[in-house]
MIVEXFI-688183 format. One line per field, with one value per residue (C-alpha): x, y, z. Coordinates in nm, 3 decimals. Example, Ala and Ser with C-alpha at 12.3 -4.5 7.8 and 13.67 -1.06 7.14 Angstrom:
REM residues 2
xx c(1.230	1.367)
yy c(-0.450	-0.106)
zz c(0.780	0.714)
REM end
This chain:
REM residues 286
xx c(2.525	2.584	2.459	2.428	2.112	2.228	2.434	2.400	2.596	2.315	2.196	2.455	2.357	2.228	2.291	2.385	2.016	1.855	1.713	1.972	1.847	1.973	1.801	1.979	1.685	1.592	1.258	1.095	0.927	0.649	0.738	0.902	0.594	0.338	0.543	0.529	0.223	0.123	0.343	0.095	-0.169	0.114	0.182	-0.182	-0.228	0.073	-0.070	-0.362	-0.168	0.027	-0.289	-0.469	-0.153	-0.153	-0.528	-0.511	-0.192	-0.370	-0.668	-0.510	-0.347	0.037	0.253	0.506	0.773	0.613	0.652	0.978	1.079	0.993	1.175	1.473	1.493	1.627	1.745	1.931	1.577	1.368	1.535	1.676	1.498	1.575	1.821	2.010	2.168	2.334	2.499	2.155	1.938	1.761	1.582	1.386	1.246	1.165	0.912	0.949	0.724	0.666	0.903	1.204	1.442	1.443	1.417	1.761	1.907	1.819	1.979	2.281	2.320	2.272	2.503	2.761	2.738	2.894	2.910	2.756	2.602	2.595	2.293	2.341	2.217	1.842	1.660	1.821	1.796	1.415	1.363	1.605	1.637	1.364	1.213	1.021	0.796	0.635	0.317	0.053	-0.267	-0.219	-0.379	-0.218	0.132	0.059	-0.078	0.253	0.448	0.285	0.340	0.672	0.805	0.575	0.385	0.617	0.941	1.086	1.416	1.396	1.269	1.362	1.040	0.835	0.968	0.895	0.549	0.524	0.617	0.281	0.083	0.202	0.058	-0.309	-0.281	-0.058	0.127	0.155	0.529	0.688	0.553	0.173	0.113	-0.227	-0.333	-0.577	-0.351	-0.090	-0.375	-0.450	-0.061	-0.058	-0.313	-0.216	-0.004	0.307	0.275	0.359	0.641	0.758	0.937	0.976	0.841	0.452	0.490	0.268	0.329	0.317	0.598	0.855	0.852	0.691	0.442	0.334	0.694	0.819	0.666	0.701	0.758	0.670	0.415	0.398	0.219	0.250	-0.039	0.101	0.469	0.649	0.532	0.583	0.922	1.039	0.930	1.109	1.431	1.339	1.274	1.626	1.816	1.927	2.065	1.832	1.956	1.820	1.478	1.295	1.237	0.909	0.696	0.392	0.078	-0.117	0.020	-0.267	-0.512	-0.301	-0.294	-0.669	-0.752	-0.549	-0.680	-1.023	-0.963	-0.732	-0.989	-1.232	-1.078	-1.147	-1.383	-1.573	-1.433	-1.057	-1.075	-1.238	-0.959	-0.684	-0.860	-0.828	-0.442	-0.375	-0.608	-0.444	-0.195	-0.537	-0.608	-0.343	-0.285	-0.611	-0.670	-1.010)
yy c(2.110	1.850	1.721	1.433	1.272	0.933	0.757	0.393	0.332	0.255	-0.013	-0.222	-0.219	-0.606	-0.775	-1.054	-1.135	-1.028	-1.291	-1.264	-1.073	-1.235	-1.574	-1.769	-2.074	-2.019	-1.993	-2.281	-2.329	-2.259	-1.957	-1.818	-1.883	-1.732	-1.424	-1.346	-1.382	-1.173	-0.891	-0.736	-0.747	-0.577	-0.307	-0.239	-0.170	0.055	0.260	0.315	0.428	0.651	0.783	0.869	1.095	1.271	1.353	1.488	1.685	1.855	1.898	2.073	2.304	2.112	2.081	1.905	2.189	2.448	2.204	2.101	2.414	2.512	2.224	2.305	2.644	2.412	2.075	1.916	1.958	1.834	1.555	1.438	1.044	0.977	0.703	0.686	0.410	0.553	0.231	0.095	0.392	0.423	0.624	0.530	0.761	0.628	0.703	0.563	0.313	0.226	-0.093	0.140	-0.045	-0.341	-0.161	0.056	-0.281	-0.383	-0.063	-0.148	-0.464	-0.291	0.008	-0.161	0.173	0.172	0.531	0.882	0.921	1.224	1.293	1.519	1.661	1.617	1.723	1.467	1.179	1.219	1.236	0.935	0.721	0.452	0.524	0.374	0.523	0.276	0.361	0.228	0.337	0.666	0.611	0.255	0.430	0.702	0.408	0.220	0.540	0.639	0.275	0.247	0.583	0.697	0.415	0.143	0.348	0.321	0.412	0.570	0.950	1.113	1.127	1.151	1.461	1.589	1.527	1.594	1.968	1.957	1.759	1.854	2.241	2.077	1.803	1.900	1.623	1.414	1.253	1.104	0.755	0.788	0.966	0.861	0.800	1.048	1.329	1.154	1.255	1.644	1.655	1.618	1.770	2.113	2.364	2.176	1.829	1.755	1.939	1.822	1.510	1.269	1.007	1.109	1.396	1.343	1.126	1.430	1.608	1.347	1.176	1.447	1.282	1.604	1.659	1.306	1.049	0.720	0.437	0.178	0.322	-0.019	-0.054	-0.193	-0.397	-0.598	-0.543	-0.867	-0.864	-0.521	-0.487	-0.759	-0.647	-0.289	-0.489	-0.669	-0.356	-0.182	-0.532	-0.592	-0.933	-1.207	-1.328	-1.035	-1.019	-0.813	-1.026	-1.194	-1.036	-1.221	-1.199	-1.159	-0.750	-0.662	-0.795	-0.707	-0.373	-0.327	-0.498	-0.263	0.031	-0.069	-0.065	0.262	0.431	0.387	0.576	0.887	1.095	1.231	1.550	1.410	1.128	1.421	1.662	1.397	1.258	1.667	1.675	1.355	1.402	1.441	1.120	0.943	1.096	1.068	0.705	0.568	0.486	0.558)
zz c(-1.075	-0.822	-0.498	-0.267	-0.237	-0.134	0.217	0.104	0.447	0.653	0.448	0.587	0.865	1.005	0.681	0.819	0.932	0.656	0.359	0.045	-0.243	-0.483	-0.591	-0.821	-0.906	-1.292	-1.446	-1.566	-1.869	-1.757	-1.526	-1.804	-2.023	-1.794	-1.726	-2.132	-2.126	-1.848	-1.932	-2.191	-1.906	-1.652	-1.929	-1.930	-1.614	-1.581	-1.847	-1.670	-1.354	-1.582	-1.743	-1.418	-1.290	-1.617	-1.619	-1.228	-1.279	-1.609	-1.395	-1.128	-1.399	-1.263	-1.661	-1.611	-1.756	-1.512	-1.188	-1.278	-1.333	-1.001	-0.852	-1.053	-0.811	-0.549	-0.666	-0.380	-0.146	-0.448	-0.561	-0.203	-0.218	-0.568	-0.630	-0.968	-1.148	-1.460	-1.579	-1.650	-1.701	-1.352	-1.123	-0.813	-0.604	-0.288	-0.008	0.347	0.474	0.116	0.054	0.054	0.279	0.072	-0.251	-0.115	-0.059	-0.408	-0.552	-0.358	-0.532	-0.834	-0.862	-0.569	-0.406	-0.041	0.012	-0.102	-0.520	-0.683	-0.921	-1.189	-1.502	-1.397	-1.683	-1.884	-1.688	-1.646	-1.970	-2.074	-1.779	-1.658	-1.360	-1.029	-0.782	-0.544	-0.322	-0.130	0.042	0.198	0.529	0.572	0.526	0.795	0.973	0.988	1.029	1.357	1.447	1.401	1.430	1.743	1.906	1.915	1.918	2.279	2.311	1.946	2.048	1.748	1.577	1.886	1.983	1.599	1.750	2.109	2.110	1.928	2.179	2.507	2.382	2.375	2.655	2.945	3.112	2.730	2.739	2.412	2.526	2.521	2.229	2.084	1.709	1.718	1.843	1.555	1.299	1.459	1.449	1.044	0.980	1.151	0.961	1.002	0.992	0.684	0.670	1.004	0.856	0.522	0.728	0.647	0.330	0.099	-0.194	-0.430	-0.234	-0.221	-0.578	-0.808	-1.027	-1.204	-1.307	-1.351	-1.576	-1.449	-1.649	-1.315	-1.089	-0.870	-0.570	-0.279	-0.297	-0.608	-0.506	-0.601	-0.908	-0.990	-0.853	-1.073	-1.383	-1.321	-1.245	-1.660	-1.788	-1.678	-1.779	-1.413	-1.343	-1.427	-1.046	-0.889	-0.753	-0.530	-0.189	-0.152	0.111	0.309	0.097	0.420	0.426	0.263	0.482	0.799	0.675	0.587	0.906	1.127	0.930	1.049	1.395	1.448	1.180	1.463	1.697	1.445	1.452	1.126	1.104	1.183	0.882	0.620	0.782	0.685	0.345	0.259	0.369	0.150	-0.100	-0.411	-0.333	-0.342	-0.656	-0.839	-0.751	-0.761	-0.420	-0.216)
REM end
């Protein structure tokens, strides 16, 4: 069984304008000691995150064997977002709008891939490889998708067209560039909304946490530490670190969400939570 899951050519675009991914400054003794001290705390937190996922899946009656069996009926589609590093025995499931651009760059540095990658022997890999998924507050991700792919996407109509066909049936004269946030939310909570594109599909449908026991559940709110701990876990080069991210990003997400939330009715908020409720439960968001 062989199928393509990864195109890395797009990762090379604008690389000269990006910050380098590999940092060569060695850790000081105090930094190394602090990292060792915090490792146990980090592992405990990872244990809590994994336990929550297991409990939610059990409550939903979604056993690992049952879900994986269903996924293997159409593996090419099921594992479309999975990247593999066979040399280090590692798997990363990427979710659009959750640091995936930078993590794909890191993966390319790890694997040296410049073309297509094949993924084979899925069940065996899932049992023995170290597995990573990265999540963020589901509402913040959806807002990021709206702002990047719909609202500020002038000259990039691909995603706008997917939403516009729904909007125009409800607002005569609507065009690609004036799709409003409440309209986008109505689209997301419609029957076809989540299925329209991976940019706003649920975490559950993209990375299958009830079928896959992730070794590391990273969160955007703690991305730097979670990412570097995973890189050390898979014995990546010591010089390879995830790029520093803005410490204000979490605050900015919260402020932006507060502004946009006020545009939604209580019914729209309830419908949006219902549509993505399992992502909230699985990964401990509220």
